N, C-alpha and C positions, 0 to 999 in steps of 0.2 A: 561555584555556580553549578547548578544541576544540568544534566544533559537535556532533560525535558521537565518542564513544570507546567501543569495544567491548573488553572484557577477558575472555579465556579462555572465550568463549561456546561452549556445547555444547548440542546437541539430539539426544537418542537416542530412537528409536522402538522399542517392544517388538515382538518377532517371535515367531510361533508361539504355542502354547497355545490352548486353546479354552475352552469354557464351564466345564469341570471339570478342566482341566489347567493346569499352571503355564506361565509364560512360558518360552520356550526360548532366548531371547537378545535381542539388540538390534541395531538398525542405527544406526551412528554417522553421522547425516546431516550434522551439524556437530560438529567435534571440536577444540575449543581455539582458536577464531579470535579474534585480537586485531587491532584497527586503529584509526586515528584519521583523522578527516576534519575539516579546517578549513573555516571559512566561505568560500564561493567555489570550493572544490575540487570536482573530479569524480573519482570512482573507478570503474573498470570491473573487474568480476570475470569471469574467463574460465575455463571448465572444461567437462569432458565433461557430457553429459546425465546427470542423476541424481547429480551430485557434491555437491549441497547448496546451490547458489547461491540458489535460491528459498526454501529453508528458512531460510537465513541472513537474508535480507531479511525474511521473515515473523516470525522470532524477534526481530530488532532492533525491529520495530514492535509486538511482543507480540500478533501475530495468532495465533501459536502460542506457548505458554509454553516458554521454554528450560529445559533440564535443569539447567544450571549456568551461571554467569558473571555478568557485569555489563554493563549498557548505560547509558551516560550521554549525555543529550542536553542541551546547554547547561548541563552541570554537575549535572543531576538524574539520579539513578538511576531510570530508568523501570520497572525490574523491581520496584521497591519502592513504586510509586505505587498508591494506592487507585483504584478504577474512575472516580470523578468527575474526579480530577486527570489520569488517563490519557486520558480523553475530551478534556479541554481541551488536553492536550499533542498529541494526534493532529491537531489543527488545524495544527500546525507541521510534522508529519511525514505525508507522503502516499505512496501507492503506485500505480503504474500496473501493473496485473496483466498477466501473460503471455498469458492467454487472453481475448481480448475477447468471445468467445461466451459464456463461463461467468460473466464478471464483471459483466455488465450485466443488471439485472432485466428480463426480457422483458415484464412487466406494467406497467412504468413508461415514460412518454414521456421522450424524450431531455432535454427541458427540466427535468423533475423529477429525472432522474438527475444531471445536471450541477449543478443547483441545490440538491441535497439537503444538501450540506455547508454552504451558505450559511444554510440554515434551522436545521440542527442547532447551529451555532455562533453563531446570532443575528447574522449579518453583513448579511443583506438578506432582505426579503420583498416580495411584491407586485411592483409595477412595477420597483423597484430590482433585485430578483432577476432578473426577466425580462431587463432591460437588461444585467446582468452576464453572464448565460448567453449571450445573443446575441453579446456582445462576445467571449466565450471561444470560441463556435462559429466565429466569423469568424477568430479567431487560429489555429485549428487547421485551417482550410480548409473549413469547413462553412458553411451559410447559415442565415439566420433561419427559413426555411421548414422546416428540419429540427427545429425546436423541439418540434413536436407529433407527431413520428413515433416509432415504436417501434424498438427495436434490430434486430429481424428484417428491417427495411426497408433495412438498410445492409450494405455489403460488409465484409469482415474489416478492411481498412485504415481504413475510415470508423469502424468500431466502436473500433478502437485510438485514433483521434483523439478519440472521445467520452470514452474513459477518460483520455486526457491532459487534456482540458478539465475533467473532474471533479476530477482531482488538482490542477490549477492554480487552481480556483475559490476556494479559501480562502487563497491566497497563502502557501503553506507555505515554511518555511526549508530543508526537506530533503525530497527525493523519491527513492524507490527505484523505478527503472524495471526491472521484471522482464522481461528479453528484449525491449528496445526494438528496433523495426524501422524 
């Protein structure tokens, strides 16, 4: 069984039309993508800006709902999962977003951003959470002193590392890195 199998995935976005007019067409951001990824494999997608790479990643994780197709993660069709099961499955599937400026909540401290998944999935709280977050910050080249700082206090590269630490926090089996640098 593949870690991830995508079958004929499509994501179309409506174009045109206003409040009182009909839709004029659609943009086929993802049109019939199929792929398999086995455990331990790495797959890189290359393409021009705007060709649908990010939309494909977001559709696989159901951050945007696909128009059509199937996505199987460890044999389960995640497009058919109810919200609770999907949330549990998301522990195993994480994303490192393309834009570190937009993907980090500016009102949260870095320790809370990185540790949020640990609390959501009931993996660690209190001192154990702090220790895990500090360990992750060190792994990505940041220091314990960064724990209580806010995202605006970091460079773009450092923010990207915070996003990486956040994705790694829950020990996922599958990570989508949207434009890793």
